[in-house]
BATI-619426 format. One line per 8 residues: number of its first residue (from 0); for each residue y, x, z of N, C-alpha, C, O. Coordinates in nm, 3 decimals. Layout:
% residues N
NUM) Y:X:Z:Y:X:Z:Y:X:Z:Y:X:Z; ...
***
This chain:
% residues 93
0) 3.141:11.031:8.169:3.119:11.113:8.051:3.228:11.219:8.045:3.347:11.188:8.059; 3.188:11.343:8.026:3.281:11.454:8.014:3.295:11.491:7.867:3.195:11.511:7.798; 3.418:11.499:7.820:3.444:11.535:7.680:3.504:11.675:7.675:3.590:11.710:7.755; 3.456:11.754:7.578:3.510:11.887:7.557:3.541:11.906:7.409:3.467:11.860:7.322; 3.650:11.973:7.383:3.689:12.008:7.248:3.659:12.157:7.234:3.712:12.239:7.308; 3.574:12.190:7.137:3.532:12.329:7.121:3.588:12.382:6.989:3.551:12.335:6.881; 3.677:12.481:6.998:3.733:12.547:6.882:3.640:12.663:6.847:3.606:12.744:6.933; 3.599:12.670:6.720:3.493:12.764:6.682:3.537:12.852:6.566:3.585:12.803:6.464
8) 3.519:12.984:6.583:3.538:13.080:6.474:3.401:13.111:6.417:3.305:13.131:6.492; 3.392:13.114:6.283:3.263:13.137:6.219:3.275:13.239:6.107:3.385:13.282:6.070; 3.161:13.276:6.053:3.159:13.352:5.929:3.211:13.259:5.821:3.154:13.152:5.799; 3.318:13.298:5.753:3.385:13.211:5.657:3.292:13.166:5.544:3.305:13.055:5.494; 3.200:13.251:5.504:3.112:13.216:5.392:3.000:13.119:5.431:2.922:13.078:5.345; 2.992:13.081:5.561:2.885:12.992:5.606:2.937:12.868:5.678:2.860:12.801:5.748; 3.063:12.836:5.664:3.122:12.725:5.739:3.044:12.594:5.721:3.011:12.531:5.822; 3.013:12.550:5.600:2.942:12.422:5.587:2.804:12.420:5.654:2.767:12.322:5.717
16) 2.729:12.530:5.640:2.595:12.536:5.700:2.603:12.538:5.853:2.524:12.472:5.921; 2.698:12.613:5.905:2.716:12.620:6.051:2.761:12.484:6.104:2.713:12.440:6.209; 2.853:12.420:6.034:2.901:12.287:6.077:2.785:12.188:6.083:2.776:12.109:6.177; 2.698:12.190:5.985:2.582:12.098:5.984:2.488:12.127:6.100:2.435:12.034:6.161; 2.466:12.255:6.131:2.379:12.290:6.242:2.438:12.244:6.375:2.366:12.193:6.461; 2.568:12.262:6.391:2.633:12.219:6.515:2.630:12.067:6.526:2.602:12.014:6.634; 2.658:11.998:6.417:2.659:11.851:6.418:2.523:11.793:6.453:2.515:11.683:6.506; 2.417:11.866:6.424:2.282:11.818:6.451:2.242:11.835:6.598:2.139:11.782:6.640
24) 2.322:11.907:6.676:2.289:11.929:6.816:2.311:11.804:6.900:2.405:11.728:6.878; 2.223:11.785:6.996:2.240:11.676:7.092:2.369:11.699:7.170:2.401:11.813:7.204; 2.442:11.595:7.199:2.568:11.595:7.272:2.689:11.636:7.189:2.801:11.639:7.241; 2.670:11.667:7.061:2.782:11.694:6.972:2.805:11.567:6.892:2.718:11.523:6.816; 2.924:11.507:6.909:2.949:11.378:6.842:3.015:11.395:6.705:2.988:11.316:6.614; 3.100:11.497:6.688:3.166:11.522:6.560:3.191:11.671:6.544:3.203:11.745:6.642; 3.198:11.713:6.419:3.239:11.849:6.386:3.339:11.839:6.271:3.312:11.773:6.170; 3.453:11.904:6.287:3.558:11.901:6.187:3.578:12.041:6.130:3.585:12.138:6.205
32) 3.587:12.052:5.999:3.627:12.175:5.933:3.779:12.169:5.923:3.834:12.073:5.871; 3.846:12.274:5.974:3.992:12.268:5.986:4.058:12.395:5.932:3.993:12.496:5.909; 4.190:12.386:5.912:4.268:12.503:5.874:4.324:12.566:6.001:4.324:12.504:6.107; 4.370:12.688:5.990:4.433:12.753:6.103:4.349:12.866:6.159:4.265:12.923:6.090; 4.372:12.896:6.284:4.306:13.008:6.351:4.155:12.989:6.362:4.079:13.086:6.354; 4.112:12.867:6.381:3.969:12.837:6.396:3.916:12.772:6.269:3.992:12.716:6.190; 3.785:12.780:6.251:3.721:12.724:6.131:3.666:12.584:6.154:3.668:12.500:6.064; 3.616:12.559:6.276:3.555:12.431:6.309:3.605:12.383:6.445:3.641:12.463:6.531
40) 3.605:12.252:6.463:3.629:12.192:6.594:3.514:12.095:6.619:3.484:12.009:6.536; 3.449:12.111:6.734:3.338:12.022:6.770:3.376:11.941:6.893:3.439:11.992:6.986; 3.338:11.815:6.891:3.356:11.728:7.007:3.221:11.721:7.078:3.121:11.681:7.020; 3.222:11.761:7.205:3.099:11.762:7.285:3.117:11.664:7.400:3.219:11.664:7.468; 3.016:11.579:7.420:3.021:11.481:7.528:2.893:11.491:7.609:2.783:11.479:7.555; 2.909:11.514:7.741:2.794:11.530:7.831:2.815:11.447:7.957:2.926:11.403:7.986; 2.708:11.425:8.030:2.717:11.346:8.154:2.765:11.429:8.272:2.841:11.380:8.356; 2.720:11.553:8.280:2.753:11.640:8.392:2.827:11.764:8.343:2.802:11.814:8.233
48) 2.918:11.814:8.425:2.995:11.932:8.390:2.905:12.051:8.359:2.932:12.128:8.267; 2.798:12.065:8.435:2.706:12.177:8.416:2.638:12.173:8.279:2.598:12.277:8.227; 2.627:12.055:8.220:2.563:12.041:8.089:2.643:12.111:7.978:2.588:12.146:7.874; 2.773:12.131:8.001:2.855:12.201:7.902:2.802:12.342:7.877:2.804:12.390:7.764; 2.755:12.407:7.982:2.702:12.544:7.968:2.577:12.545:7.881:2.553:12.640:7.807; 2.497:12.441:7.891:2.376:12.433:7.809:2.411:12.413:7.661:2.349:12.472:7.573; 2.511:12.330:7.635:2.545:12.296:7.497:2.629:12.405:7.430:2.599:12.446:7.318; 2.734:12.451:7.497:2.829:12.540:7.428:2.777:12.685:7.423:2.745:12.732:7.314
56) 2.768:12.758:7.535:2.715:12.893:7.520:2.565:12.895:7.495:2.513:12.990:7.435; 2.495:12.793:7.541:2.350:12.789:7.527:2.299:12.753:7.389:2.191:12.797:7.350; 2.375:12.673:7.314:2.330:12.631:7.180:2.430:12.667:7.070:2.396:12.737:6.975; 2.554:12.619:7.084:2.653:12.641:6.977:2.675:12.790:6.953:2.670:12.835:6.839; 2.699:12.866:7.059:2.730:13.008:7.043:2.613:13.090:6.990:2.632:13.202:6.942; 2.492:13.036:7.000:2.374:13.109:6.953:2.340:13.083:6.807:2.248:13.144:6.752; 2.413:12.993:6.743:2.390:12.967:6.600:2.439:13.088:6.521:2.553:13.131:6.538; 2.353:13.144:6.434:2.395:13.260:6.354:2.521:13.227:6.272:2.527:13.126:6.203
64) 2.620:13.316:6.282:2.746:13.296:6.211:2.858:13.247:6.300:2.974:13.254:6.262; 2.825:13.196:6.420:2.929:13.158:6.516:2.979:13.287:6.580:2.903:13.359:6.644; 3.107:13.314:6.563:3.165:13.440:6.611:3.237:13.426:6.745:3.256:13.525:6.815; 3.276:13.305:6.781:3.344:13.284:6.908:3.383:13.139:6.927:3.395:13.064:6.831; 3.401:13.100:7.053:3.442:12.963:7.085:3.554:12.966:7.188:3.570:13.062:7.263; 3.631:12.860:7.190:3.737:12.837:7.288:3.725:12.691:7.328:3.747:12.603:7.245; 3.690:12.666:7.453:3.659:12.530:7.497:3.769:12.471:7.582:3.823:12.538:7.671; 3.802:12.345:7.555:3.901:12.270:7.631:3.834:12.143:7.683:3.785:12.062:7.605
72) 3.831:12.127:7.816:3.771:12.009:7.877:3.879:11.904:7.897:3.987:11.933:7.950; 3.850:11.783:7.856:3.946:11.673:7.866:3.950:11.617:8.008:3.846:11.597:8.071; 4.071:11.591:8.058:4.087:11.522:8.185:4.060:11.373:8.168:3.992:11.310:8.248; 4.117:11.318:8.060:4.100:11.177:8.026:4.086:11.167:7.876:4.130:11.255:7.801; 4.024:11.057:7.832:4.010:11.032:7.690:4.082:10.903:7.656:4.059:10.800:7.719; 4.168:10.908:7.557:4.240:10.791:7.509:4.204:10.773:7.363:4.204:10.869:7.286; 4.172:10.650:7.324:4.145:10.625:7.182:4.182:10.482:7.148:4.187:10.395:7.236; 4.207:10.457:7.022:4.238:10.322:6.975:4.122:10.228:7.005:4.144:10.113:7.044
80) 4.000:10.277:6.988:3.880:10.196:7.016:3.879:10.150:7.162:3.850:10.034:7.191; 3.912:10.241:7.255:3.915:10.207:7.397:4.021:10.103:7.427:3.999:10.010:7.505; 4.138:10.117:7.365:4.246:10.022:7.387:4.209:9.883:7.335:4.234:9.783:7.401; 4.150:9.877:7.216:4.109:9.748:7.160:4.004:9.682:7.247:4.010:9.560:7.269; 3.909:9.758:7.298:3.804:9.704:7.386:3.864:9.649:7.514:3.823:9.544:7.562; 3.962:9.720:7.571:4.025:9.677:7.696:4.099:9.544:7.678:4.092:9.457:7.765; 4.170:9.530:7.566:4.244:9.407:7.542:4.153:9.291:7.503:4.194:9.176:7.513; 4.032:9.319:7.459:3.940:9.214:7.416:3.856:9.159:7.531:3.783:9.062:7.512
88) 3.864:9.217:7.649:3.784:9.169:7.762:3.818:9.025:7.791:3.934:8.989:7.809; 3.715:8.943:7.795:3.733:8.802:7.827:3.769:8.713:7.710:3.780:8.592:7.726; 3.789:8.770:7.593:3.823:8.690:7.476:3.697:8.657:7.400:3.611:8.742:7.382; 3.686:8.533:7.355:3.573:8.491:7.271:3.612:8.504:7.126:3.723:8.466:7.086; 3.522:8.557:7.046:3.549:8.570:6.902:3.503:8.449:6.828:3.518:8.442:6.706
***
């Protein structure tokens, strides 16, 4: 699974509507409304690297009000959930 963090600039008056449209897209797991240079951050997860082109410039960037994106592809993903799962292997509850 390939994870990408997409920083998104939008029309400020449409942030909630744009966030909902992005969140509804297949392969988008979360959308965060944030402070700072960007308005939204989307987490995109795909099986193949080529699928990123379909999701980000092919869908996200075409939503009316999306003014620009900056994409960062993760080398590895670390999360508390992953750590808990790893330590629970072989343990009976």
